C-alpha positions, 0 to 999 in steps of 0.5 A: 564127772566126765570133765573130772575124769578126762581133764582134772585127772590128767592134771593130777597125774602130772602133778603126782610126778612133781610132788615130793611125797604123795598121801593117799587114804588106803593101801589099794589106792597106793597100789593103784597109783604105782600101777597106773602112774608109774610112781615109786612105792617109796614116794607114797604114804598111806594115812588112813582117816580116823573115825570121829569119836562118838558119845553114842552107845555101841550097837546092841543086837536086839531083835528090834535092832536086827530089823533096822537097816541104815545107809548114809549116803548121797543120791549119787548113782555110784552109791548104788541105792538101786540094789537096796530097793531090789533087795527090799523088793525080794524080801517083800515078795518072800513075805518078809515085811516087818523091818525098815530101811533108812536112807538119807536121801529125799523121796523125790531122789528115790523115785528118780532112782527106782520105782520101789516105794516099799513101805519098809523104806523111809527116806529121811533126808540128810542127817548131821554126824551126831544123828548118824552116830546114834543110828549105828547104835540101833541099826545095821549098816548097809554100804553098797557103794560101788566107788569109795576111797575108804568109806568112812561110814564103814570105819564109824560103824566098826567103832560102834560094833555095828553089823555091816553088810558091805560091797565085796570090794577092795576099799571095804575089805581094807577098811573093815579088815578082820572085823567080825561083824562084817559081811560082804556081797557083790554090789550088783547081786540083790539076792545076796544082799536080801539073803544077808539081811534076812540072816541078820533079821533071823538071828542066823548071823552072830554078833560079836560086841567085843570086836576091837575098835582101836584102830579107828580112833587113832589120830591120823592128823598127827601122822599126816602133818608130820609127813607134810612138815617132813617134805617141806623141810 
């Protein structure tokens, strides 16, 4: 990571100025490139990735599904599993234990990241996309990542009308837009995450099954190819 930030990033910056067009995945990235690389805004195109169409059923906010939480992410530090462990610990100490959190990391990775080994947390390891899409139909997505371009699970969960609890950061706000089933917390504030988890479990937070999903199934590849062909001609 140090080498990427200190060496590779300098090569990227130099090549940005040589390129005919620059394509990024989010508006916040475009604004950052304009600010930090002194590129004209007109040179930068935003093409947001599309969520892969799913055959899974949409999320149903049953009492059981309100007590299942899911975070599909690797064990990299910036994915911020630690805040989930802390939130679960707070809920357990408050006497709330009848729920489960599925994490797609191994138990060995979890022990390295945090001492919390609550029975409410299940370490299920890596999942393929169809299995992840099935989880969106029956579990609340927690997405506490500190650094993301877009956060593809946010788009996938929105497509499935899933409850989402996400970091209150620019990438998440942009990806989720006006999605009514999304709730936000400061990514270092385990107490805020715990409160939102509890509010979903008790039914305090409403679920809107008819939230619009049109934006998330657009074919972004077509737009991307058109830009590339235009720049090459």
